[in-house]
Biotite code that builds the C-alpha atoms (Angstrom):
import biotite.structure as struc

atoms = struc.array([
    struc.Atom([-10.911, -14.200, -1.754], chain_id="A", res_id=1, res_name="UNK", atom_name="CA", element="C"),
    struc.Atom([-8.379, -14.842, 0.983], chain_id="A", res_id=2, res_name="UNK", atom_name="CA", element="C"),
    struc.Atom([-7.910, -11.311, 2.301], chain_id="A", res_id=3, res_name="UNK", atom_name="CA", element="C"),
    struc.Atom([-7.188, -12.483, 5.825], chain_id="A", res_id=4, res_name="UNK", atom_name="CA", element="C"),
    struc.Atom([-5.241, -15.611, 4.997], chain_id="A", res_id=5, res_name="UNK", atom_name="CA", element="C"),
    struc.Atom([-2.240, -16.100, 7.285], chain_id="A", res_id=6, res_name="UNK", atom_name="CA", element="C"),
    struc.Atom([0.999, -17.110, 5.632], chain_id="A", res_id=7, res_name="UNK", atom_name="CA", element="C"),
    struc.Atom([4.269, -18.131, 7.211], chain_id="A", res_id=8, res_name="UNK", atom_name="CA", element="C"),
    struc.Atom([7.162, -15.708, 7.025], chain_id="A", res_id=9, res_name="UNK", atom_name="CA", element="C"),
    struc.Atom([9.913, -17.137, 4.858], chain_id="A", res_id=10, res_name="UNK", atom_name="CA", element="C"),
    struc.Atom([12.664, -14.759, 5.877], chain_id="A", res_id=11, res_name="UNK", atom_name="CA", element="C"),
    struc.Atom([14.938, -14.738, 8.886], chain_id="A", res_id=12, res_name="UNK", atom_name="CA", element="C"),
    struc.Atom([14.703, -11.788, 11.274], chain_id="A", res_id=13, res_name="UNK", atom_name="CA", element="C"),
    struc.Atom([17.185, -9.005, 10.680], chain_id="A", res_id=14, res_name="UNK", atom_name="CA", element="C"),
    struc.Atom([19.786, -8.832, 13.467], chain_id="A", res_id=15, res_name="UNK", atom_name="CA", element="C"),
    struc.Atom([19.917, -5.400, 15.056], chain_id="A", res_id=16, res_name="UNK", atom_name="CA", element="C"),
    struc.Atom([23.262, -4.011, 16.230], chain_id="A", res_id=17, res_name="UNK", atom_name="CA", element="C"),
    struc.Atom([23.640, -3.904, 20.013], chain_id="A", res_id=18, res_name="UNK", atom_name="CA", element="C"),
    struc.Atom([26.578, -1.500, 20.090], chain_id="A", res_id=19, res_name="UNK", atom_name="CA", element="C"),
    struc.Atom([27.208, 1.695, 18.230], chain_id="A", res_id=20, res_name="UNK", atom_name="CA", element="C"),
    struc.Atom([25.557, 5.053, 18.420], chain_id="A", res_id=21, res_name="UNK", atom_name="CA", element="C"),
    struc.Atom([21.895, 5.711, 19.001], chain_id="A", res_id=22, res_name="UNK", atom_name="CA", element="C"),
    struc.Atom([21.604, 6.927, 15.410], chain_id="A", res_id=23, res_name="UNK", atom_name="CA", element="C"),
    struc.Atom([22.969, 3.626, 14.078], chain_id="A", res_id=24, res_name="UNK", atom_name="CA", element="C"),
    struc.Atom([20.502, 1.624, 16.169], chain_id="A", res_id=25, res_name="UNK", atom_name="CA", element="C"),
    struc.Atom([17.544, 3.785, 15.128], chain_id="A", res_id=26, res_name="UNK", atom_name="CA", element="C"),
    struc.Atom([18.559, 3.527, 11.474], chain_id="A", res_id=27, res_name="UNK", atom_name="CA", element="C"),
    struc.Atom([18.913, -0.252, 11.693], chain_id="A", res_id=28, res_name="UNK", atom_name="CA", element="C"),
    struc.Atom([15.526, -0.579, 13.412], chain_id="A", res_id=29, res_name="UNK", atom_name="CA", element="C"),
    struc.Atom([13.842, 1.651, 10.829], chain_id="A", res_id=30, res_name="UNK", atom_name="CA", element="C"),
    struc.Atom([15.359, -0.330, 7.969], chain_id="A", res_id=31, res_name="UNK", atom_name="CA", element="C"),
    struc.Atom([14.196, -3.595, 9.548], chain_id="A", res_id=32, res_name="UNK", atom_name="CA", element="C"),
    struc.Atom([10.679, -2.182, 9.895], chain_id="A", res_id=33, res_name="UNK", atom_name="CA", element="C"),
    struc.Atom([10.632, -1.043, 6.278], chain_id="A", res_id=34, res_name="UNK", atom_name="CA", element="C"),
    struc.Atom([11.858, -4.460, 5.124], chain_id="A", res_id=35, res_name="UNK", atom_name="CA", element="C"),
    struc.Atom([9.047, -6.155, 7.072], chain_id="A", res_id=36, res_name="UNK", atom_name="CA", element="C"),
    struc.Atom([6.446, -3.745, 5.666], chain_id="A", res_id=37, res_name="UNK", atom_name="CA", element="C"),
    struc.Atom([7.729, -4.396, 2.140], chain_id="A", res_id=38, res_name="UNK", atom_name="CA", element="C"),
    struc.Atom([7.452, -8.141, 2.646], chain_id="A", res_id=39, res_name="UNK", atom_name="CA", element="C"),
    struc.Atom([3.874, -7.807, 3.907], chain_id="A", res_id=40, res_name="UNK", atom_name="CA", element="C"),
    struc.Atom([2.931, -5.594, 0.946], chain_id="A", res_id=41, res_name="UNK", atom_name="CA", element="C"),
    struc.Atom([4.529, -7.956, -1.573], chain_id="A", res_id=42, res_name="UNK", atom_name="CA", element="C"),
    struc.Atom([2.584, -10.905, -0.141], chain_id="A", res_id=43, res_name="UNK", atom_name="CA", element="C"),
    struc.Atom([-0.770, -9.088, 0.222], chain_id="A", res_id=44, res_name="UNK", atom_name="CA", element="C"),
    struc.Atom([-1.044, -5.987, -2.001], chain_id="A", res_id=45, res_name="UNK", atom_name="CA", element="C"),
    struc.Atom([-4.862, -6.134, -2.114], chain_id="A", res_id=46, res_name="UNK", atom_name="CA", element="C"),
    struc.Atom([-5.113, -6.311, 1.675], chain_id="A", res_id=47, res_name="UNK", atom_name="CA", element="C"),
    struc.Atom([-2.816, -3.308, 2.090], chain_id="A", res_id=48, res_name="UNK", atom_name="CA", element="C"),
    struc.Atom([-4.785, -1.368, -0.524], chain_id="A", res_id=49, res_name="UNK", atom_name="CA", element="C"),
    struc.Atom([-8.054, -2.255, 1.192], chain_id="A", res_id=50, res_name="UNK", atom_name="CA", element="C"),
    struc.Atom([-6.749, -1.149, 4.566], chain_id="A", res_id=51, res_name="UNK", atom_name="CA", element="C"),
    struc.Atom([-5.550, 2.125, 3.038], chain_id="A", res_id=52, res_name="UNK", atom_name="CA", element="C"),
    struc.Atom([-8.997, 2.722, 1.535], chain_id="A", res_id=53, res_name="UNK", atom_name="CA", element="C"),
    struc.Atom([-10.713, 2.058, 4.870], chain_id="A", res_id=54, res_name="UNK", atom_name="CA", element="C"),
    struc.Atom([-8.268, 4.320, 6.709], chain_id="A", res_id=55, res_name="UNK", atom_name="CA", element="C"),
    struc.Atom([-8.869, 7.060, 4.144], chain_id="A", res_id=56, res_name="UNK", atom_name="CA", element="C"),
    struc.Atom([-12.628, 6.739, 4.523], chain_id="A", res_id=57, res_name="UNK", atom_name="CA", element="C"),
    struc.Atom([-12.364, 6.962, 8.314], chain_id="A", res_id=58, res_name="UNK", atom_name="CA", element="C"),
    struc.Atom([-10.135, 10.014, 8.028], chain_id="A", res_id=59, res_name="UNK", atom_name="CA", element="C"),
    struc.Atom([-12.542, 11.761, 5.653], chain_id="A", res_id=60, res_name="UNK", atom_name="CA", element="C"),
    struc.Atom([-15.578, 10.961, 7.806], chain_id="A", res_id=61, res_name="UNK", atom_name="CA", element="C"),
    struc.Atom([-13.859, 12.388, 10.888], chain_id="A", res_id=62, res_name="UNK", atom_name="CA", element="C"),
    struc.Atom([-12.906, 15.530, 9.018], chain_id="A", res_id=63, res_name="UNK", atom_name="CA", element="C"),
    struc.Atom([-16.581, 16.131, 8.117], chain_id="A", res_id=64, res_name="UNK", atom_name="CA", element="C"),
    struc.Atom([-17.785, 15.987, 11.723], chain_id="A", res_id=65, res_name="UNK", atom_name="CA", element="C"),
    struc.Atom([-18.394, 19.315, 13.421], chain_id="A", res_id=66, res_name="UNK", atom_name="CA", element="C"),
    struc.Atom([-16.126, 19.938, 16.357], chain_id="A", res_id=67, res_name="UNK", atom_name="CA", element="C"),
    struc.Atom([-17.828, 19.944, 19.729], chain_id="A", res_id=68, res_name="UNK", atom_name="CA", element="C"),
])
């Protein structure tokens, strides 16, 4: 099925600005992170969906546990 197949990234890294305000640097870093996440999702939508399902199941199982 190839869920854990590694593929080479075909895009160049996004250059982050060194100068500017803190807000500009945070915005640029967040946009770069979102671009990377979008690329990963577009290459492996089934893997991302599977991971989301597992994370949801873990969250629900922890919510059921009684607190000690």
